[in-house]
CHARMM internal coordinates of N, CA and C (Angstrom, degrees):
IC EDIT
DIST 1 N 1 CA 1.4704
DIST 1 CA 1 C 1.5385
ANGL 1 N 1 CA 1 C 109.61
DIST 1 C 2 N 1.3149
ANGL 1 CA 1 C 2 N 115.85
DIHE 1 N 1 CA 1 C 2 N 127.53
DIST 2 N 2 CA 1.4655
ANGL 1 C 2 N 2 CA 118.23
DIHE 1 CA 1 C 2 N 2 CA -177.50
DIST 2 CA 2 C 1.5316
ANGL 2 N 2 CA 2 C 110.90
DIHE 1 C 2 N 2 CA 2 C -78.82
DIST 2 C 3 N 1.3220
ANGL 2 CA 2 C 3 N 117.44
DIHE 2 N 2 CA 2 C 3 N 149.94
DIST 3 N 3 CA 1.4735
ANGL 2 C 3 N 3 CA 123.57
DIHE 2 CA 2 C 3 N 3 CA -172.89
DIST 3 CA 3 C 1.5317
ANGL 3 N 3 CA 3 C 113.66
DIHE 2 C 3 N 3 CA 3 C -58.90
DIST 3 C 4 N 1.3236
ANGL 3 CA 3 C 4 N 116.60
DIHE 3 N 3 CA 3 C 4 N -33.23
DIST 4 N 4 CA 1.4698
ANGL 3 C 4 N 4 CA 120.39
DIHE 3 CA 3 C 4 N 4 CA -178.12
DIST 4 CA 4 C 1.5242
ANGL 4 N 4 CA 4 C 110.83
DIHE 3 C 4 N 4 CA 4 C -64.56
DIST 4 C 5 N 1.3203
ANGL 4 CA 4 C 5 N 115.92
DIHE 4 N 4 CA 4 C 5 N -44.21
DIST 5 N 5 CA 1.4629
ANGL 4 C 5 N 5 CA 120.82
DIHE 4 CA 4 C 5 N 5 CA 178.44
DIST 5 CA 5 C 1.5216
ANGL 5 N 5 CA 5 C 110.34
DIHE 4 C 5 N 5 CA 5 C -66.00
DIST 5 C 6 N 1.3173
ANGL 5 CA 5 C 6 N 115.29
DIHE 5 N 5 CA 5 C 6 N -41.27
DIST 6 N 6 CA 1.4553
ANGL 5 C 6 N 6 CA 121.38
DIHE 5 CA 5 C 6 N 6 CA -179.39
DIST 6 CA 6 C 1.5206
ANGL 6 N 6 CA 6 C 110.77
DIHE 5 C 6 N 6 CA 6 C -61.09
DIST 6 C 7 N 1.3378
ANGL 6 CA 6 C 7 N 115.86
DIHE 6 N 6 CA 6 C 7 N -42.28
DIST 7 N 7 CA 1.4662
ANGL 6 C 7 N 7 CA 121.18
DIHE 6 CA 6 C 7 N 7 CA -179.77
DIST 7 CA 7 C 1.5253
ANGL 7 N 7 CA 7 C 110.19
DIHE 6 C 7 N 7 CA 7 C -64.28
DIST 7 C 8 N 1.3497
ANGL 7 CA 7 C 8 N 114.97
DIHE 7 N 7 CA 7 C 8 N -41.02
DIST 8 N 8 CA 1.4697
ANGL 7 C 8 N 8 CA 120.80
DIHE 7 CA 7 C 8 N 8 CA -179.66
DIST 8 CA 8 C 1.5242
ANGL 8 N 8 CA 8 C 109.84
DIHE 7 C 8 N 8 CA 8 C -64.15
DIST 8 C 9 N 1.3260
ANGL 8 CA 8 C 9 N 115.30
DIHE 8 N 8 CA 8 C 9 N -42.70
DIST 9 N 9 CA 1.4644
ANGL 8 C 9 N 9 CA 120.49
DIHE 8 CA 8 C 9 N 9 CA 179.95
DIST 9 CA 9 C 1.5201
ANGL 9 N 9 CA 9 C 110.44
DIHE 8 C 9 N 9 CA 9 C -63.72
DIST 9 C 10 N 1.3308
ANGL 9 CA 9 C 10 N 115.92
DIHE 9 N 9 CA 9 C 10 N -42.73
DIST 10 N 10 CA 1.4571
ANGL 9 C 10 N 10 CA 120.75
DIHE 9 CA 9 C 10 N 10 CA 179.35
DIST 10 CA 10 C 1.5171
ANGL 10 N 10 CA 10 C 111.75
DIHE 9 C 10 N 10 CA 10 C -62.23
DIST 10 C 11 N 1.3368
ANGL 10 CA 10 C 11 N 115.31
DIHE 10 N 10 CA 10 C 11 N -40.66
DIST 11 N 11 CA 1.4621
ANGL 10 C 11 N 11 CA 120.22
DIHE 10 CA 10 C 11 N 11 CA 180.00
DIST 11 CA 11 C 1.5169
ANGL 11 N 11 CA 11 C 110.24
DIHE 10 C 11 N 11 CA 11 C -64.70
DIST 11 C 12 N 1.3441
ANGL 11 CA 11 C 12 N 115.65
DIHE 11 N 11 CA 11 C 12 N -42.57
DIST 12 N 12 CA 1.4614
ANGL 11 C 12 N 12 CA 120.45
DIHE 11 CA 11 C 12 N 12 CA -179.89
DIST 12 CA 12 C 1.5254
ANGL 12 N 12 CA 12 C 110.51
DIHE 11 C 12 N 12 CA 12 C -64.09
DIST 12 C 13 N 1.3278
ANGL 12 CA 12 C 13 N 115.63
DIHE 12 N 12 CA 12 C 13 N -42.09
DIST 13 N 13 CA 1.4582
ANGL 12 C 13 N 13 CA 121.23
DIHE 12 CA 12 C 13 N 13 CA 179.48
DIST 13 CA 13 C 1.5257
ANGL 13 N 13 CA 13 C 110.50
DIHE 12 C 13 N 13 CA 13 C -62.98
DIST 13 C 14 N 1.3373
ANGL 13 CA 13 C 14 N 115.32
DIHE 13 N 13 CA 13 C 14 N -41.55
DIST 14 N 14 CA 1.4611
ANGL 13 C 14 N 14 CA 121.22
DIHE 13 CA 13 C 14 N 14 CA 179.33
DIST 14 CA 14 C 1.5237
ANGL 14 N 14 CA 14 C 110.97
DIHE 13 C 14 N 14 CA 14 C -61.58
DIST 14 C 15 N 1.3390
ANGL 14 CA 14 C 15 N 115.86
DIHE 14 N 14 CA 14 C 15 N -44.48
DIST 15 N 15 CA 1.4706
ANGL 14 C 15 N 15 CA 121.17
DIHE 14 CA 14 C 15 N 15 CA 179.09
DIST 15 CA 15 C 1.5279
ANGL 15 N 15 CA 15 C 110.08
DIHE 14 C 15 N 15 CA 15 C -63.42
DIST 15 C 16 N 1.3404
ANGL 15 CA 15 C 16 N 115.13
DIHE 15 N 15 CA 15 C 16 N -40.98
DIST 16 N 16 CA 1.4710
ANGL 15 C 16 N 16 CA 120.09
DIHE 15 CA 15 C 16 N 16 CA -179.90
DIST 16 CA 16 C 1.5213
ANGL 16 N 16 CA 16 C 110.64
DIHE 15 C 16 N 16 CA 16 C -62.79
DIST 16 C 17 N 1.3300
ANGL 16 CA 16 C 17 N 115.66
DIHE 16 N 16 CA 16 C 17 N -43.79
DIST 17 N 17 CA 1.4619
ANGL 16 C 17 N 17 CA 120.84
DIHE 16 CA 16 C 17 N 17 CA 179.07
DIST 17 CA 17 C 1.5211
ANGL 17 N 17 CA 17 C 110.63
DIHE 16 C 17 N 17 CA 17 C -62.74
DIST 17 C 18 N 1.3321
ANGL 17 CA 17 C 18 N 116.16
DIHE 17 N 17 CA 17 C 18 N -41.58
DIST 18 N 18 CA 1.4661
ANGL 17 C 18 N 18 CA 120.57
DIHE 17 CA 17 C 18 N 18 CA 179.46
DIST 18 CA 18 C 1.5238
ANGL 18 N 18 CA 18 C 110.89
DIHE 17 C 18 N 18 CA 18 C -64.97
DIST 18 C 19 N 1.3466
ANGL 18 CA 18 C 19 N 114.59
DIHE 18 N 18 CA 18 C 19 N -34.54
DIST 19 N 19 CA 1.4624
ANGL 18 C 19 N 19 CA 119.72
DIHE 18 CA 18 C 19 N 19 CA -178.10
DIST 19 CA 19 C 1.5299
ANGL 19 N 19 CA 19 C 111.42
DIHE 18 C 19 N 19 CA 19 C -69.33
DIST 19 C 20 N 1.3425
ANGL 19 CA 19 C 20 N 115.83
DIHE 19 N 19 CA 19 C 20 N -49.12
DIST 20 N 20 CA 1.4684
ANGL 19 C 20 N 20 CA 119.15
DIHE 19 CA 19 C 20 N 20 CA -177.67
DIST 20 CA 20 C 1.5192
ANGL 20 N 20 CA 20 C 112.46
DIHE 19 C 20 N 20 CA 20 C -82.48
DIST 20 C 21 N 1.3173
ANGL 20 CA 20 C 21 N 115.61
DIHE 20 N 20 CA 20 C 21 N 5.42
DIST 21 N 21 CA 1.4608
ANGL 20 C 21 N 21 CA 122.72
DIHE 20 CA 20 C 21 N 21 CA 172.99
DIST 21 CA 21 C 1.5227
ANGL 21 N 21 CA 21 C 113.62
DIHE 20 C 21 N 21 CA 21 C 73.63
DIST 21 C 22 N 1.3373
ANGL 21 CA 21 C 22 N 116.59
DIHE 21 N 21 CA 21 C 22 N 150.22
DIST 22 N 22 CA 1.4592
ANGL 21 C 22 N 22 CA 122.94
DIHE 21 CA 21 C 22 N 22 CA -176.77
DIST 22 CA 22 C 1.5298
ANGL 22 N 22 CA 22 C 114.57
DIHE 21 C 22 N 22 CA 22 C -64.54
DIST 22 C 23 N 1.3155
ANGL 22 CA 22 C 23 N 118.52
DIHE 22 N 22 CA 22 C 23 N -20.78
DIST 23 N 23 CA 1.4607
ANGL 22 C 23 N 23 CA 120.13
DIHE 22 CA 22 C 23 N 23 CA -172.98
DIST 23 CA 23 C 1.5243
ANGL 23 N 23 CA 23 C 113.81
DIHE 22 C 23 N 23 CA 23 C -62.42
DIST 23 C 24 N 1.3336
ANGL 23 CA 23 C 24 N 119.19
DIHE 23 N 23 CA 23 C 24 N -59.16
DIST 24 N 24 CA 1.4713
ANGL 23 C 24 N 24 CA 119.24
DIHE 23 CA 23 C 24 N 24 CA 179.01
DIST 24 CA 24 C 1.5234
ANGL 24 N 24 CA 24 C 111.57
DIHE 23 C 24 N 24 CA 24 C -61.67
DIST 24 C 25 N 1.3276
ANGL 24 CA 24 C 25 N 115.92
DIHE 24 N 24 CA 24 C 25 N -35.35
DIST 25 N 25 CA 1.4578
ANGL 24 C 25 N 25 CA 121.15
DIHE 24 CA 24 C 25 N 25 CA 179.57
DIST 25 CA 25 C 1.5190
ANGL 25 N 25 CA 25 C 110.37
DIHE 24 C 25 N 25 CA 25 C -64.26
DIST 25 C 26 N 1.3122
ANGL 25 CA 25 C 26 N 115.96
DIHE 25 N 25 CA 25 C 26 N -42.32
DIST 26 N 26 CA 1.4615
ANGL 25 C 26 N 26 CA 121.79
DIHE 25 CA 25 C 26 N 26 CA 179.30
DIST 26 CA 26 C 1.5268
ANGL 26 N 26 CA 26 C 110.17
DIHE 25 C 26 N 26 CA 26 C -63.97
DIST 26 C 27 N 1.3150
ANGL 26 CA 26 C 27 N 115.71
DIHE 26 N 26 CA 26 C 27 N -42.12
DIST 27 N 27 CA 1.4515
ANGL 26 C 27 N 27 CA 121.66
DIHE 26 CA 26 C 27 N 27 CA 178.51
DIST 27 CA 27 C 1.5246
ANGL 27 N 27 CA 27 C 110.89
DIHE 26 C 27 N 27 CA 27 C -60.21
DIST 27 C 28 N 1.3436
ANGL 27 CA 27 C 28 N 115.23
DIHE 27 N 27 CA 27 C 28 N -44.34
DIST 28 N 28 CA 1.4564
ANGL 27 C 28 N 28 CA 121.61
DIHE 27 CA 27 C 28 N 28 CA 178.83
DIST 28 CA 28 C 1.5275
ANGL 28 N 28 CA 28 C 111.01
DIHE 27 C 28 N 28 CA 28 C -63.25
DIST 28 C 29 N 1.3214
ANGL 28 CA 28 C 29 N 115.24
DIHE 28 N 28 CA 28 C 29 N -40.58
DIST 29 N 29 CA 1.4586
ANGL 28 C 29 N 29 CA 120.90
DIHE 28 CA 28 C 29 N 29 CA -179.49
DIST 29 CA 29 C 1.5331
ANGL 29 N 29 CA 29 C 110.29
DIHE 28 C 29 N 29 CA 29 C -63.60
DIST 29 C 30 N 1.3100
ANGL 29 CA 29 C 30 N 116.15
DIHE 29 N 29 CA 29 C 30 N -45.69
DIST 30 N 30 CA 1.4655
ANGL 29 C 30 N 30 CA 120.95
DIHE 29 CA 29 C 30 N 30 CA 179.40
DIST 30 CA 30 C 1.5271
ANGL 30 N 30 CA 30 C 110.35
DIHE 29 C 30 N 30 CA 30 C -62.28
DIST 30 C 31 N 1.3320
ANGL 30 CA 30 C 31 N 115.70
DIHE 30 N 30 CA 30 C 31 N -42.73
DIST 31 N 31 CA 1.4619
ANGL 30 C 31 N 31 CA 121.03
DIHE 30 CA 30 C 31 N 31 CA 179.32
DIST 31 CA 31 C 1.5315
ANGL 31 N 31 CA 31 C 110.37
DIHE 30 C 31 N 31 CA 31 C -62.26
DIST 31 C 32 N 1.3416
ANGL 31 CA 31 C 32 N 115.12
DIHE 31 N 31 CA 31 C 32 N -42.14
DIST 32 N 32 CA 1.4543
ANGL 31 C 32 N 32 CA 121.41
DIHE 31 CA 31 C 32 N 32 CA -179.53
DIST 32 CA 32 C 1.5227
ANGL 32 N 32 CA 32 C 110.99
DIHE 31 C 32 N 32 CA 32 C -61.64
DIST 32 C 33 N 1.3399
ANGL 32 CA 32 C 33 N 115.50
DIHE 32 N 32 CA 32 C 33 N -47.12
DIST 33 N 33 CA 1.4625
ANGL 32 C 33 N 33 CA 119.48
DIHE 32 CA 32 C 33 N 33 CA 179.97
DIST 33 CA 33 C 1.5279
ANGL 33 N 33 CA 33 C 111.49
DIHE 32 C 33 N 33 CA 33 C -65.67
DIST 33 C 34 N 1.3211
ANGL 33 CA 33 C 34 N 115.97
DIHE 33 N 33 CA 33 C 34 N -36.11
DIST 34 N 34 CA 1.4643
ANGL 33 C 34 N 34 CA 120.61
DIHE 33 CA 33 C 34 N 34 CA 178.67
DIST 34 CA 34 C 1.5278
ANGL 34 N 34 CA 34 C 110.53
DIHE 33 C 34 N 34 CA 34 C -61.71
DIST 34 C 35 N 1.3382
ANGL 34 CA 34 C 35 N 115.11
DIHE 34 N 34 CA 34 C 35 N -43.72
DIST 35 N 35 CA 1.4639
ANGL 34 C 35 N 35 CA 119.30
DIHE 34 CA 34 C 35 N 35 CA -179.89
DIST 35 CA 35 C 1.5277
ANGL 35 N 35 CA 35 C 111.59
DIHE 34 C 35 N 35 CA 35 C -70.22
DIST 35 C 36 N 1.3244
ANGL 35 CA 35 C 36 N 116.49
DIHE 35 N 35 CA 35 C 36 N -33.15
DIST 36 N 36 CA 1.4627
ANGL 35 C 36 N 36 CA 120.23
DIHE 35 CA 35 C 36 N 36 CA -178.84
DIST 36 CA 36 C 1.5276
ANGL 36 N 36 CA 36 C 111.89
DIHE 35 C 36 N 36 CA 36 C -71.76
DIST 36 C 37 N 1.3145
ANGL 36 CA 36 C 37 N 116.24
DIHE 36 N 36 CA 36 C 37 N -40.10
DIST 37 N 37 CA 1.4654
ANGL 36 C 37 N 37 CA 120.21
DIHE 36 CA 36 C 37 N 37 CA -174.25
DIST 37 CA 37 C 1.5214
ANGL 37 N 37 CA 37 C 114.17
DIHE 36 C 37 N 37 CA 37 C -88.06
DIST 37 C 38 N 1.3386
ANGL 37 CA 37 C 38 N 116.49
DIHE 37 N 37 CA 37 C 38 N -5.49
DIST 38 N 38 CA 1.4467
ANGL 37 C 38 N 38 CA 118.46
DIHE 37 CA 37 C 38 N 38 CA -177.09
DIST 38 CA 38 C 1.5277
ANGL 38 N 38 CA 38 C 111.72
DIHE 37 C 38 N 38 CA 38 C -69.65
END
COOR INIT
IC SEED 1 N 1 CA 1 C
IC BUILD
């Protein structure tokens, strides 16, 4: 994957996260870490 596409994808993901707000994202992150560290 070339860096230009990767940067574009990251930017889009960032905008999406900002749109749906940090709350659900934070919840998902906590859940993810909980499952990883169990």
